[in-house]
C-alpha positions in Angstrom: -98.2 128.2 -44.4 -94.6 127.3 -44.8 -92.7 128.6 -47.7 -91.4 125.6 -49.6 -88.7 127.7 -51.2 -87.0 128.1 -47.9 -86.5 124.4 -47.0 -83.7 122.0 -47.7 -84.0 118.2 -48.1 -84.7 116.4 -44.9 -81.6 114.8 -43.4 -83.1 113.8 -40.1 -86.5 112.8 -38.9 -88.3 114.8 -36.3 -90.9 113.9 -33.8 -92.4 115.5 -30.7 -91.1 114.2 -27.4 -91.7 115.2 -23.8 -88.9 117.4 -22.4 -87.7 117.3 -18.8 -90.4 118.9 -16.7 -88.4 121.4 -14.9 -89.7 124.8 -13.8 -87.7 127.9 -14.4 -87.6 131.4 -15.2 -85.0 134.0 -15.1 -85.8 137.5 -15.9 -82.3 138.5 -14.9 -80.8 136.6 -17.8 -82.1 138.7 -20.5 -84.4 136.0 -21.5 -87.9 136.6 -20.7 -89.6 133.5 -20.4 -92.5 135.6 -19.8 -92.3 135.7 -23.3 -95.3 133.9 -24.0 -97.4 136.7 -24.6 -99.6 138.2 -26.9 -100.1 141.3 -28.7 -102.8 141.9 -31.1 -101.5 145.3 -31.4 -98.6 144.5 -33.2 -95.3 146.0 -33.5 -94.1 147.8 -36.5 -92.0 145.6 -38.6 -90.7 148.5 -40.6 -87.3 147.3 -39.9 -87.9 143.9 -41.2 -85.6 142.4 -43.8 -86.9 141.8 -47.3 -86.8 138.3 -48.5 -86.7 138.0 -52.2 -83.8 135.7 -52.3 -84.8 132.7 -50.4 -82.9 129.5 -50.4 -83.5 127.4 -53.5 -84.9 124.1 -52.5 -86.4 121.7 -54.8 -87.0 119.1 -52.2 -88.7 121.2 -49.6 -91.4 119.6 -47.6 -90.7 116.7 -45.4 -88.7 118.6 -42.8 -91.3 121.4 -42.2 -94.0 121.4 -39.6 -97.0 123.7 -38.9 -97.4 124.9 -35.3 -100.8 124.3 -33.8 -101.8 126.7 -31.0 -104.6 126.4 -28.5 -108.0 127.9 -29.6 -107.7 131.6 -30.2 -103.9 131.5 -30.7 -103.4 132.1 -27.0 -100.1 131.8 -25.3 -99.6 131.4 -21.6 -96.8 133.5 -20.0 -93.9 132.1 -18.0 -95.9 132.6 -14.8 -98.4 130.0 -16.0 -101.2 132.6 -15.6 -101.0 135.6 -17.9 -102.2 135.0 -21.4 -102.0 136.9 -24.7 -102.7 136.3 -28.3 -99.7 135.8 -30.5 -99.6 138.3 -33.4 -97.3 139.5 -36.2 -93.6 139.1 -35.7 -94.2 137.1 -32.5 -96.8 134.7 -33.9 -95.1 131.4 -34.8 -96.5 129.7 -37.9 -94.1 126.9 -38.7 -90.7 125.4 -38.3 -87.9 123.9 -40.4 -84.6 122.2 -39.7 -81.9 120.8 -41.9 -78.2 120.2 -42.3 -76.0 122.5 -44.4 -72.5 121.2 -45.1 -70.1 123.6 -46.5 -67.5 121.0 -47.3 -69.1 117.6 -48.2 -72.2 119.0 -49.9 -72.0 122.7 -51.0 -75.5 122.4 -52.5 -77.1 122.3 -49.1 -76.7 126.0 -48.3 -77.2 128.3 -45.4 -80.3 130.4 -46.1 -79.8 133.7 -47.9 -80.8 136.8 -45.9 -79.4 139.4 -43.6 -77.0 138.2 -40.9 -78.4 140.2 -38.0 -76.1 139.0 -35.2 -73.6 136.4 -34.3 -70.2 135.3 -35.7 -68.7 137.0 -38.6 -68.3 133.7 -40.4 -69.2 130.1 -40.0 -66.8 127.1 -39.7 -66.5 124.4 -42.3 -68.4 121.1 -41.7 -71.9 120.2 -40.7 -74.1 123.1 -39.8 -77.6 122.7 -38.2 -80.1 125.3 -39.6 -83.2 125.8 -37.5 -85.8 128.2 -38.9 -89.1 129.7 -37.6 -91.7 131.1 -39.9 -93.4 134.1 -38.3 -96.7 135.8 -39.2 -94.8 138.9 -40.2 -91.1 139.7 -40.5 -89.0 139.8 -37.3 -87.5 143.2 -36.8 -83.8 144.1 -37.0 -84.3 147.0 -34.7 -87.2 148.7 -32.8 -87.3 152.1 -31.0 -90.0 151.4 -28.6 -90.4 147.6 -27.9 -88.1 144.8 -26.7 -88.0 141.5 -28.6 -86.5 138.1 -27.7 -86.4 135.1 -30.0 -85.2 132.0 -28.3 -83.8 128.8 -29.8 -83.0 126.5 -26.9 -81.7 122.9 -26.8 -81.2 119.9 -24.6 -77.9 118.7 -25.9 -76.6 115.9 -23.6 -79.6 114.0 -22.1 -78.5 115.0 -18.6 -81.3 116.6 -16.6 -78.8 117.7 -13.9 -77.6 120.6 -16.0 -80.9 121.7 -17.4 -82.5 125.0 -16.6 -84.9 124.5 -13.7 -85.9 128.0 -12.9 -88.3 129.2 -10.3 -91.6 127.7 -9.1 -93.1 131.1 -9.7 -92.6 130.5 -13.4 -93.8 127.0 -14.2 -94.2 127.8 -17.9 -90.8 129.3 -18.5 -90.0 128.8 -22.2 -86.5 127.7 -21.5 -87.3 124.9 -19.0 -85.4 121.7 -19.5 -82.7 123.1 -21.8 -79.0 123.4 -21.3 -78.0 125.6 -24.3 -79.7 128.9 -25.2 -79.4 131.1 -28.3 -81.3 134.4 -27.8 -81.8 137.0 -30.4 -82.4 140.3 -28.5 -83.3 143.8 -29.7 -84.8 146.9 -28.0 -84.7 150.7 -27.8 -81.1 151.7 -28.0 -80.0 148.1 -27.9 -78.1 146.8 -31.0 -79.2 143.4 -32.3 -77.3 140.7 -30.5 -77.1 136.9 -30.3 -76.5 135.8 -26.7 -75.3 132.2 -26.4 -75.5 130.6 -22.9 -74.5 127.3 -21.5 -76.5 126.2 -18.4 -75.0 124.2 -15.6 -76.1 122.5 -12.4 -77.9 124.8 -10.1 -79.1 127.0 -12.9 -75.7 128.6 -13.5 -75.5 130.6 -16.7 -72.2 130.9 -18.6 -71.5 132.6 -21.9 -70.7 130.0 -24.6 -68.2 130.6 -27.3 -69.9 129.1 -30.4 -69.7 130.4 -33.9 -73.4 130.8 -34.7 -75.4 133.2 -36.8 -78.9 134.7 -36.7 -80.3 135.3 -40.1 -83.6 137.1 -41.1 -85.1 136.5 -44.5 -88.6 138.0 -44.9 -90.9 136.3 -42.4 -88.3 133.6 -41.5 -85.7 133.8 -38.7 -82.9 131.2 -38.8 -80.3 130.1 -36.3 -77.2 128.5 -37.9 -75.0 126.6 -35.6 -72.2 123.9 -35.9 -73.8 120.5 -35.5 -71.1 119.4 -33.0 -72.4 122.1 -30.5 -75.8 120.4 -30.3 -74.9 116.8 -29.6 -76.1 113.7 -31.4 -79.9 114.0 -30.8 -80.7 117.5 -29.7 -84.2 118.4 -28.4 -85.4 121.9 -29.3 -87.9 124.6 -28.4 -88.5 127.9 -30.1 -90.1 131.0 -28.5 -90.8 134.7 -29.4 -91.6 137.4 -27.0 -92.0 141.2 -27.0 -92.9 143.7 -24.3 -92.6 147.4 -23.5 -89.9 147.0 -20.9 -92.1 145.8 -18.1 -92.3 142.2 -19.2 -95.6 140.6 -18.1 -96.6 143.7 -16.1 -97.4 145.7 -19.2 -98.4 145.1 -22.9 -96.7 142.0 -24.2 -97.3 139.0 -26.5 -95.4 136.0 -27.8 -95.5 132.4 -28.8 -93.8 129.1 -28.0 -93.5 125.8 -29.9 -93.7 123.1 -28.8 -95.6 124.0 -25.7 -93.8 123.7 -22.4 -92.8 121.1 -21.3 -92.7 119.4 -24.7 -89.9 119.7 -27.2 -89.1 118.9 -30.8 -86.8 115.9 -30.8 -84.2 116.2 -33.6 -83.8 112.5 -33.9 -81.3 110.6 -36.1 -77.6 111.0 -36.0 -76.2 114.2 -37.5 -74.1 113.4 -40.6 -70.4 112.8 -40.0 
């Protein structure tokens, strides 16, 4: 269930819409689209952040959605074949999105919590907050497993610059998206937020965007300037963990909406 304390009044309507049906996967990018996996044997979330201070939100509700997985909570890997059961910090339960505006409306706030990675500060103006509710707290570090949480967007309606990937990975979590935000941790790997712009021919270029990754209990939030996402961004969220061998060894994960669908963040972002 979604925690109504963590949500802010709905400023834009959401609806599921089909995303461009491209095929892709790029294990070389640090993003494992194989990340669909499962893992009943969960990972220790000892490093998880506590979440007493959630965002106050009297109007919660309308901008929250509950994820519905196939029977058995099974996720299909990026290869379109391997499956696993989403569990713990990689089991996606629900989603929220809202606008926080640090200038025009200071009452719409960025969620409280631990800023794990990203920019030291956020710019003034409209900020899009996208949050995912996990079955248990996402880790801030882990000594034995690798984690990837992906917030990916189609920002300009142009399929020519969307991630296409490889035919070998028809269920790549990042298919049809041109802007990636990846929260990555692993053994000996400090928490990092990688931001990438995709171009024609599946080129991947680091993007200079002042965004933050925040963990508050079982919630993980991406906070990004609205201008970076375009007027009507389409979104997909994924979580993936593995032992360093991706789909070849133990792994699990979750994705919502299922590929090739996406969540269409309709309505104009506030000026």
